[in-house]
C-alpha distance (Angstrom), angle and dihedral (degrees) to the residues before:
residue distance angle dihedral
M1 . . .
E2 3.77 . .
E3 3.77 120.9 .
N4 3.78 103.7 -73.1
N5 3.79 113.2 -113.4
N6 3.80 96.0 -174.5
N7 3.76 118.2 124.4
F8 3.77 117.5 -93.6
N9 3.78 132.7 165.0
N10 3.78 103.8 -165.5
I11 3.78 142.6 17.3
D12 3.81 94.0 -91.9
E13 3.80 90.9 56.1
Y14 3.82 91.0 45.9
I15 3.79 93.4 52.2
A16 3.82 92.2 45.8
L17 3.82 89.4 62.8
Y18 3.81 92.5 71.2
P19 3.82 135.4 72.9
Q20 3.81 115.5 -86.8
E21 3.81 94.8 -103.2
V22 3.81 91.0 55.1
Q23 3.82 91.4 42.1
D24 3.80 89.0 56.2
K25 3.81 91.6 53.2
L26 3.80 92.5 45.5
Q27 3.82 92.0 48.9
A28 3.80 91.1 48.7
L29 3.80 90.5 49.6
R30 3.79 90.6 48.2
K31 3.81 90.5 50.6
V32 3.81 92.8 52.2
I33 3.81 91.4 49.0
R34 3.82 91.5 46.9
E35 3.83 91.2 50.1
A36 3.81 92.2 48.9
A37 3.82 93.0 45.9
P38 3.82 107.8 25.8
E39 3.81 92.6 165.4
A40 3.80 93.4 53.6
E41 3.78 120.3 113.8
E42 3.78 118.9 -126.0
K43 3.77 115.9 -135.6
I44 3.78 143.8 141.6
S45 3.79 114.7 -102.6
W46 3.80 126.8 166.0
R47 3.85 85.2 4.8
M48 3.81 89.5 -66.0
P49 3.79 134.9 106.3
T50 3.79 106.0 -94.8
F51 3.77 136.9 -172.8
A52 3.79 116.0 -153.2
Y53 3.79 130.5 -168.2
H54 3.80 116.5 157.9
G55 3.79 84.5 -15.9
N56 3.79 130.8 -23.9
L57 3.81 115.2 -29.6
V58 3.79 102.5 179.7
H59 3.77 141.7 -19.6
F60 3.78 124.7 -156.9
A61 3.78 134.9 -169.8
A62 3.79 141.0 178.6
F63 3.78 122.0 -123.9
K64 3.80 136.2 173.8
N65 3.81 96.0 -80.3
H66 3.78 106.5 8.9
I67 3.76 149.8 24.2
G68 3.77 112.9 -118.5
L69 3.79 122.0 -144.5
Y70 3.80 115.9 -161.4
P71 3.82 112.9 -165.6
G72 3.79 94.4 155.0
V73 3.77 130.4 -109.6
N74 3.82 96.9 -59.3
G75 3.79 92.3 47.6
I76 3.78 90.3 54.2
E77 3.81 96.8 41.4
H78 3.80 93.1 49.8
F79 3.83 92.6 53.6
E80 3.81 102.3 28.3
H81 3.80 91.6 113.6
R82 3.83 86.7 63.8
F83 3.82 94.8 52.4
S84 3.81 98.4 71.5
E85 3.81 93.2 119.8
Y86 3.82 94.1 43.5
K87 3.75 133.3 69.3
S88 3.79 109.0 -114.2
S89 3.76 139.3 171.3
K90 3.78 137.6 -172.4
G91 3.82 94.3 -62.8
A92 3.81 107.2 7.2
V93 3.77 145.8 58.1
Q94 3.81 126.1 -159.2
F95 3.79 122.3 -140.7
P96 3.82 110.1 -162.3
L97 3.80 114.5 -124.8
N98 3.80 90.9 -132.4
K99 3.83 93.1 60.5
P100 3.81 133.2 59.2
I101 3.79 116.0 -92.7
P102 3.83 110.3 -114.7
F103 3.80 94.9 -120.7
D104 3.82 94.5 177.0
L105 3.79 88.9 57.5
V106 3.81 91.7 46.4
R107 3.81 89.5 51.2
E108 3.82 90.8 51.6
I109 3.80 91.7 48.8
V110 3.80 92.2 50.7
L111 3.81 92.8 47.4
F112 3.80 89.2 49.4
K113 3.81 90.7 50.6
V114 3.84 91.9 48.5
E115 3.80 90.5 55.3
E116 3.79 92.6 42.6
N117 3.81 92.0 51.1
K118 3.82 92.0 47.4
K119 3.81 90.9 52.1
D120 3.81 91.8 47.1
T121 3.81 90.3 51.2
E122 3.81 91.8 49.0
I123 3.81 91.0 50.5
K124 3.82 91.5 49.2
D125 3.81 90.9 48.1
Q126 3.81 91.1 50.3
K127 3.81 91.0 50.5
K128 3.81 90.9 50.1
K129 3.81 91.3 50.6
K130 3.79 90.7 48.1
Q131 3.81 91.4 50.4
K132 3.80 90.3 47.5
Y133 3.80 92.4 53.3
N134 3.80 92.7 45.0
A135 3.80 93.5 50.4
């Protein structure tokens, strides 16, 4: 299965493009992300299912042999010691389709990203207030 280039407008349409076995894994992944970040908005960004809360939390995508999870550089760096059995890069980790997805790890990554995004938003808000008062 190559990355699907069909048109889709939401996560349901994206998931429906794949065989049932892959759909089941994508839906399970989506459920874990939704449970860890219930206030996050679902959207399509970079042609991938995305969850956003104070900015992007995670993207995910299906490929021929794996499902990629994209929590950004900090999300990967913080958990890289837990990725020894997975291929990972600067901003992504690959979960092979022929193995179970480590949902507990995914949950931890999403919770980490929620807190990170909240802190980043607070820092930005404080800077804006400071600039406003100094103007």
